[in-house]
N, C-alpha and C positions, 0 to 999 in steps of 0.2 A: 504493499500500499504506499501511497504518497503521504508520509507523516506531516511534511510541510503544509500540504494542502489541508490535512485534517486539522492541524493546529490553528491555521488561519481561519478556517470555518468556524470552529469552536470559539476562537477569540472573538470573532465578529458577533457570534451569538450573545457571548457574555457581555461585550461591550454595549450591545443593544440594550440589555436589561439595565446595565449600570447607568446608561444615559437617561432611561426613563426614571430611575431612582434619583439621579441628581436633579432632574427637572422637577420632581415633586418637592424636593428640598427648597428649590429656588421659588416655588410657588406657594409654599406654606410659610409659617411664622418663624423659621430658621433665620437668624440674623445674617445679613447679607455677607458680612466678612467671614463668618463661620462657614456659610454655604461655599464661598469662593475658595477657601482653604481646603475644605473637604474634597471639592470637585477637582482642584488643582493636582493634588496627589493621586486621587483615585483614577482620573483619566489621563495619567502622564504617559501611558503607553506600556504598561507591563505586559509580561509573557502570558499571564493568566494560567500558570502552571497548575496551581492548587485546584481551581474550579475544573480545569480541563481534565485533571485526574479523577475528580469526583464523577464527571460525566462519563468518562472512559469505563471506570469501574462499574457504574450504573449500566451502561450499554453491554458490558460484557456479561451481564446477567439478564439480558433481554429487555432492559429499561429503555426508555426514550428520553432524549436530551431535554425536551420541553418539560418533562414531568419533574426534573431535579433542577432546572435552571434557576429558580429563586434561591434555593438552598446552596448550590454550587457558587452562584454569584456572591452570596453573602461571605463566602471564604475569602473573596477578594477584598471585602471591606475590612476583615480582620487583618489579612496581611498587610494592607495599606497602612492601617493603624499602626501595626508593628514597625513598619519602615520609618513613619513619620517620627515615633518615639525613639527608634534606634539612632536616628540621625541628630538627635538633640545634643547640644554641648555636654549635657550631663551624662550622656551615653557615649556614642561613638564619635560625636562632634564631626559629622560630615557636612560639607556645603554644596555637594552636588549628588543628584539622584536622577538617573535615566536622562542624563545630559541636560538637566535643568537645575537651578538652584534649589536646595531643599526647602521644605515647607517653612521651617522657622527662619530661614534667611529672607523669605519673601513676606511672611505674615507675622513674624515675631514669635518668640517661644510660647508666650501664653496661648496664643490662638492656635498654634501648632499642636500643643498639649490637648487642647479642648477639641480640636478636629479629630484627633486620634481617638479620644474618649467617645465622640459621637459616633464615629464609624463602628467602633467595636460595639457600642450599645445598639445601634440600628441593625447590626447583623443579627443579634438575638431577636430584635423586634420583627424583622422579615420573616424569620423562620417560625417564630411562635404564632404569627398572624396567618399562617398557611392553613388551607382547609386540607389537612392531611390526616392520616391515621394518628390519634393522639399518642399512642405508644411509640410509633416510629418517630414523631416530633421530640418526644421525651429522650428517646435514645440519641438522637442527633445533637440535641442540646447538651446532653451528658457527655458526648464525644468532644464537642467543641469546649466545654467547660474544662475537662481534663486536659485537653491539648493546649489551651491558652493560659491556664492559671499557674499557680506555684509549683505543681508537679509537671508543668509542660514548658511552654514558651518563656513564661515570666521567670520560672526557676532557672532555666537554662541561661537566660540573660544575666541574672543575678550572679551565678557562678562564673560566667565569662567576664564580668567586671571585676569581681573580687580576685580573680587570678591574673589580672593584667600585670605584666611585668615580673611574674613568677613563673617557675618551671612546673608545667602541669604534668601529672601522670596520665597514662593512656586512659585509666578509668575516669579521670577528670574530664578529659577531652571528649570521650564517648558521652558522658553525662551531659555536657554542654551541647554537642551536636545534635544528639538524639532528641533534645528537648527544645532548644533554641529554634531549629529549623526542622528536624524530623518529625516532631509531634504533630504539627499541623498538616504536614504531607501525609503522615500515616492516617490521621483523622480524616483527611479528604478522601482517601481511597476507601476507608471503612464506611464513611457516610454515603458514598455511591452505592455500596453493597447493602447497607441497612435500608435504604429507600427502595432497594429492588428486592426486598424480602429474602436475603441471601440465606441459604442453609448454613449451619455452623461450620461445616467443612469448607464451603466456599468463603465464608467470612474469614476463617483462620488463614486460608491461603492467600487471600488478598491483603490481610494484615501483614503477613510475612513480606509480601511484595511491597507494600507501602513503607514498612520499616527499612528495608534494604535500599530502596530508591531514595527515601528521605536522607539517610546518612550519605549515600554517594552524591547526592545533590550538594550538600554542604562541603563535602570533600573537594568537589570540583570548583566550587566557589572559592574555596581556600587556595587552590592551585591557580585560578585565574587571577586572583589578587596579586600573584607574582608574575604570571606569564602573559596576562592580558594587557590591553591598552585602555586608556581613559575613554576613547571613543566607543570602544566595544562594550565596556562595562557601563558606560554612562556616569562614571564617578571616578574619583582618583584611585589609582591602583597603589599597592604596596602600603596602604594605610594601617592594615592589621599589624605589619612588622614594625612600623613606626610607633604604634601605640603599645607595643609589647604584648599583643594578644597571642594566645595560644591556638595555633592552627596545626592541621595535619602536616603541611610541609615543615613547619618550624620544629616539630616534634620528630617526624619521621623521614623528612626529605621529599622531594617532588617525586622521584621514581617509585618508592614505596607507597607514597599517597595514591598515585595513579593506579598501581597494582591493586591496592585495596579498593579503590572505587570500581575497577573492572570486576573484581571477584564479587562485590556487592550487587552489581548488575546481573551477574551470572546467577546469583542466588535468587534475585527478584524474578528472573525469567523461569527459573526452576520451580518456584513456588506456584506459578500459574501455567505449568506445562500441560496439565490435564484439561484446560479451558479450551474452547473451540475457537473458531476464527473471529468471533465477536470481541475476543480480547486481543486481537491483533493491535489496536491502537495502544493498549497498555504496554505491550512488548516493544513497540516502536518508540514510545515515549521513554521508556528505560534506556534504550540504545541512544537516543537522541540527547539524553543527559550527559553521556560520556563525551560526546563531540561538540556540545554547545560552546559558544564563545562569549556568551553574556548571560 
């Protein structure tokens, strides 16, 4: 299959939903500056990897894109919130994101923080307001709460900051990467399965896929921070090293890091080897992660 065409088609679908979401904010009582700040980062041109993974997982179990689109798109609201907050001076202190000035550079720190807060809150609002099986919605909200909270993304970010400038052990690095980045990717894949009423066996297989893909995604990010260019990544490269962050290349070297990423992708493909052709997008996305340049 043509994975680039698949990704483009799904990205357009997600962007369409997000444009409708931002239009509603513009027309309701949301303060204009807050709306502009939210829209600025949300529509800055992301790859939409997390919502696309949710859709692909859903489709692998005979689901249809339109049925999971609102839930999948809400994952991008959460991801965007995390980027806005990660870029803040108190966190990673980045001034460029997707080849544009970061949110706090344009709108100020206070508005950037509030825009992130609003996006995160609205993600849960979108999901809870759907006319879906109540048990399914509860499961989806539970997945996101676990992935985004102190045991997931926020916990990973905390340990990442605490260990800046210190030598991390492999266990520390795995803790950071599987939570700061991997947790939401894992949840995206599981949510696609849950909304398609997956059997426990299928859910377990897709969970393994999501875990391996999520960790591989962050390892490649770490490598690109060294080997990529500012224009490719849309931000300054080498910043992790400057800040003394613990990354896979800094701990294991680039060669070993790439080998680990390749092995993780092999494991992700093995996890879904019994799935039929409907899972082909998931297989191709896993391979795409290894060769991506941004």
